[in-house]
C-alpha positions in Angstrom: 128.3 86.0 125.0 130.8 88.7 126.0 130.0 90.9 123.0 130.3 88.1 120.5 126.9 88.7 119.0 124.7 86.1 117.3 127.6 84.3 115.7 129.4 84.0 119.0 126.3 82.9 120.8 125.7 80.2 118.2 129.3 79.0 118.4 129.0 78.8 122.2 125.8 76.8 121.9 127.4 74.3 119.5 130.4 74.0 121.7 128.2 73.3 124.7 126.6 70.4 122.9 129.9 69.1 121.6 131.6 69.2 125.0 128.6 67.4 126.7 128.8 64.7 124.1 132.6 64.4 124.1 132.8 64.2 127.9 129.6 62.1 128.3 128.1 64.4 130.8 124.9 66.5 131.3 124.3 70.0 130.1 127.3 72.2 129.8 127.3 76.0 130.0 129.9 77.9 127.9 130.4 81.6 128.7 132.9 84.4 128.3 134.0 83.5 124.7 136.6 86.1 123.7 139.7 86.3 121.6 143.1 86.5 123.4 145.3 89.5 123.4 147.7 87.9 120.9 147.6 84.9 118.5 145.5 86.4 115.7 146.4 84.2 112.7 144.1 81.4 113.8 140.5 81.7 115.1 141.2 81.4 118.8 138.7 82.0 121.6 139.0 81.7 125.4 136.0 80.3 127.2 134.7 79.1 130.5 132.7 75.8 130.6 130.7 74.7 133.7 128.7 71.6 134.3 127.4 69.6 137.3 128.6 66.2 138.3 128.1 64.1 141.4 129.8 66.1 144.1 129.2 69.6 142.8 129.9 71.9 139.9 132.9 71.4 137.6 134.5 74.0 135.4 137.1 74.2 132.6 139.0 77.3 131.6 139.5 76.4 127.9 140.8 77.6 124.6 139.1 76.9 121.3 141.5 77.0 118.4 140.1 76.7 114.9 141.2 77.4 111.3 139.8 80.8 110.2 136.7 80.7 108.1 137.9 83.8 106.1 141.2 84.2 104.3 144.1 84.7 106.7 147.8 85.3 106.1 148.4 81.6 105.4 146.9 79.5 102.6 145.9 76.6 104.9 145.7 75.8 108.6 146.5 72.3 109.8 144.7 72.1 113.2 145.3 68.3 113.6 149.1 68.9 113.2 149.0 71.6 115.9 147.2 69.2 118.2 149.7 66.4 117.6 152.8 68.7 117.9 151.7 70.0 121.3 150.7 66.5 122.5 154.1 64.9 121.5 156.1 67.9 122.8 154.4 67.5 126.2 155.0 63.8 126.2 158.6 63.7 125.0 160.2 67.0 126.2 160.2 69.3 129.2 159.0 72.2 127.1 155.8 73.6 128.7 152.9 73.6 126.2 149.1 74.0 126.7 147.4 70.7 127.6 145.5 69.6 124.5 142.3 67.9 125.4 140.3 67.1 122.3 140.6 67.3 118.5 137.6 67.6 116.2 138.7 67.1 112.6 135.1 67.1 111.3 134.5 70.6 109.8 130.8 70.2 109.9 130.6 70.9 113.6 131.8 74.5 113.6 132.5 75.0 109.9 136.2 74.2 110.3 138.3 71.6 112.2 139.2 72.7 115.8 140.9 71.7 118.9 140.2 72.4 122.6 143.0 72.9 125.1 143.3 73.9 128.7 144.0 77.6 129.2 147.5 78.3 130.5 148.0 80.9 133.2 150.4 83.7 132.4 151.1 86.6 130.1 153.0 86.9 126.8 155.0 90.0 125.9 153.1 91.8 123.2 155.2 92.5 120.1 153.0 95.0 118.5 151.1 98.2 119.2 153.0 98.9 121.5 155.7 96.2 121.7 157.2 94.8 124.8 160.2 97.1 124.5 157.7 100.0 124.9 155.2 98.8 127.5 154.2 95.9 129.7 156.0 93.7 132.2 159.1 93.2 130.0 159.8 96.9 130.0 159.1 97.1 133.8 161.6 94.3 134.6 165.2 95.0 135.6 168.0 94.4 133.0 169.0 91.3 135.0 165.4 90.0 134.9 165.2 90.5 131.1 168.5 88.6 130.6 167.1 85.8 132.8 163.9 85.7 130.8 165.9 85.4 127.5 168.1 82.7 129.0 165.0 80.7 129.9 163.6 81.0 126.4 166.9 80.0 124.8 167.2 77.0 127.1 163.6 76.0 126.2 164.6 76.1 122.5 167.6 73.8 123.3 165.3 71.4 125.0 162.9 71.4 122.1 165.6 70.8 119.5 167.3 68.0 121.5 165.3 65.0 120.3 165.8 63.3 117.0 162.8 64.7 115.1 161.6 61.3 113.7 161.7 59.8 117.2 158.9 62.2 118.2 156.5 60.4 115.8 154.4 63.5 115.1 151.7 62.6 112.6 151.7 64.9 109.5 154.8 66.9 110.5 156.4 68.3 107.3 159.7 66.5 106.8 159.2 64.4 109.9 158.1 61.1 108.4 160.2 58.1 107.5 159.3 58.5 103.9 160.7 62.0 103.7 164.0 61.9 101.7 164.9 65.5 102.5 163.4 66.4 105.9 165.5 69.5 106.3 164.1 70.9 103.1 160.5 71.2 104.3 160.7 74.8 105.5 162.2 76.2 102.3 159.8 74.2 100.2 156.8 75.6 102.1 158.0 79.2 101.9 158.9 78.9 98.2 155.4 77.8 97.5 154.0 80.5 99.7 156.0 83.2 98.0 155.5 82.1 94.4 151.9 80.7 94.6 150.2 82.6 97.5 151.9 86.0 97.8 152.8 87.0 94.3 150.2 88.0 91.8 152.1 85.7 89.3 155.3 83.8 89.6 157.0 86.3 87.3 156.0 89.4 89.3 159.3 91.1 90.5 159.6 91.9 94.2 162.9 93.5 95.0 164.9 91.9 97.9 162.5 89.0 98.2 163.4 87.6 94.8 167.1 87.9 95.6 166.5 86.3 99.1 164.7 83.3 97.7 167.5 82.8 95.1 170.1 83.0 97.9 168.1 80.5 100.1 167.9 78.0 97.3 171.5 78.2 96.1 173.2 78.5 99.5 171.2 76.0 101.7 173.7 74.2 104.0 174.2 70.6 103.2 175.3 69.7 106.8 172.6 71.4 108.9 171.1 69.4 111.7 167.4 68.5 111.5 165.2 68.9 114.5 161.6 69.8 115.4 161.4 73.5 114.5 158.8 75.6 116.4 158.5 77.9 113.4 157.0 81.1 114.8 159.6 81.6 117.5 159.2 84.9 119.2 158.8 86.3 122.8 155.2 87.1 121.9 154.4 83.3 121.7 155.8 82.6 125.2 153.6 82.9 128.2 155.3 83.7 131.5 153.9 83.0 135.0 153.3 83.7 137.7 152.9 87.4 137.3 154.7 89.2 140.1 154.2 92.7 141.6 158.0 92.9 141.8 159.3 93.9 138.4 162.7 92.4 139.2 161.3 88.9 139.9 162.3 86.1 137.6 159.5 85.2 135.1 158.9 81.5 134.6 157.7 80.1 131.3 154.2 78.6 131.7 153.5 77.8 128.1 154.9 77.9 124.6 152.1 78.6 122.1 151.3 79.0 118.4 152.6 75.8 116.8 150.9 76.2 113.4 154.2 76.6 111.6 155.9 73.6 113.2 158.1 71.5 110.9 161.2 69.5 110.6 164.2 71.7 109.8 167.4 73.4 110.9 166.9 74.4 114.6 169.0 77.5 114.0 165.9 78.9 112.1 164.1 79.2 115.5 167.0 81.1 117.0 167.1 83.5 114.0 163.3 83.9 114.2 163.7 85.1 117.8 166.3 87.6 116.8 164.4 88.9 113.8 161.1 89.2 115.7 162.8 91.1 118.5 164.3 93.6 115.9 160.7 94.3 114.9 159.7 94.9 118.5 162.7 97.2 119.0 161.8 99.2 115.9 158.2 99.5 117.1 159.4 100.9 120.4 162.2 103.0 119.0 164.7 101.5 121.5 166.3 98.3 122.8 166.0 97.7 126.5 169.1 96.8 128.6 169.3 93.1 129.2 168.0 92.2 125.8 170.8 90.1 124.1 172.3 91.3 120.8 173.0 88.8 118.1 176.4 87.5 119.4 175.0 87.2 122.9 171.9 85.3 121.7 174.1 82.9 119.7 176.4 82.4 122.7 173.4 81.7 125.0 172.2 79.0 122.5 175.6 77.4 122.1 176.0 77.3 125.9 172.6 75.6 126.2 173.1 73.1 123.5 176.9 72.5 123.8 177.2 72.7 120.0 178.3 75.5 117.7 175.9 77.6 115.7 177.2 77.2 112.1 174.8 78.7 109.6 173.3 81.7 111.3 173.6 84.1 108.4 171.6 81.7 106.3 169.1 81.3 109.1 168.7 85.1 109.5 168.0 85.5 105.8 165.4 82.7 106.0 163.7 84.2 109.1 163.7 87.7 107.6 162.3 86.4 104.3 159.4 84.4 105.7 158.4 87.0 108.3 158.6 89.6 105.5 156.5 87.5 103.2 153.7 87.3 105.9 153.9 91.0 106.5 153.7 91.8 102.8 150.7 89.4 102.4 148.9 91.2 105.2 149.6 94.6 103.8 148.5 93.6 100.3 145.3 92.2 101.7 144.7 95.5 103.6 145.3 97.5 100.4 142.9 95.2 98.5 140.2 96.0 101.1 140.7 99.7 100.4 143.0 100.6 103.2 145.3 103.4 102.2 149.0 102.5 102.8 152.0 104.6 101.8 154.3 103.0 99.3 157.3 103.1 101.6 155.6 100.6 103.9 156.2 98.1 101.0 159.5 99.3 99.7 161.3 100.4 103.0 159.9 98.0 105.6 162.2 96.4 108.1 162.3 93.1 106.3 163.3 94.8 103.0 166.0 96.9 104.7 167.3 93.9 106.5 167.5 91.7 103.4 169.3 94.5 101.6 171.9 94.5 104.4 172.2 90.7 104.7 172.5 90.2 100.9 174.5 93.3 100.1 171.9 94.6 97.7 
């Protein structure tokens, strides 16, 4: 099964039986199971399914997305929430998302809940090893093409943030239910718990810059921020563009917005800041910023033009985005060190998130 070994072969066999039962058809053949180039936090596999029906062979290019069976960078993975978010976003907005087909909440089938969605055509700019500023179609585009790409992503965010979050009726969305007294507080509550209970060895462990950032986020949280559906992991690496063109100057169209595991109700400016912070990491990885990539003021201006409303709390949003992205990075590095990987101390003390928090908070 495409180099997946015995475990992959067994997974394909179980998926074959599950698909046949779910679709009410005869035998199904699942081949080509392989992880995608990006999207590593969940257990994600691309696959091809084939079966015969009256009239000939049928096929499905699908994606299996499951919670990881081993410890990942997050304490838990809500696969049903991801399914419901993509389903409602597809129904209620014009944001392109993968077509979700089936949800299996029973962990006994594959050892963890999972969903199946249709594969979306296109390519996402990779933001690591090397990043899109260093290689790939983003680097090969013209400056005008890059600016058009960013404009399309910001306009997509404006479309996502437009509906009143409770009107979407997303089951299980943090802060999104009628019983939530403080819907805008869900993101900070999650990352406070992540930091104190999942990342730190004990709540009293001092971590410079992060401790100060959390104190700032708790004391300075805006009281008049708007609440919308927040994508969460907003970055170019989670946007697929299609069709691929042989002309580097051709405009790239968004084919799918992926990775909704961090979706929540919250201040939509958090997504805009996440785009900015993730691009800073991609620039540092490449050692340069390509022409056509918006700077902070340009990015904010693009969002204000798309929404028709002012961005009011962007400094706070930048601290928030830097804090949570830094927490995840620190968790991954600590896990690597615990497995025996030798890492220099400056990776912990002088990382981009730490340096950015020092600057934002005047530390």
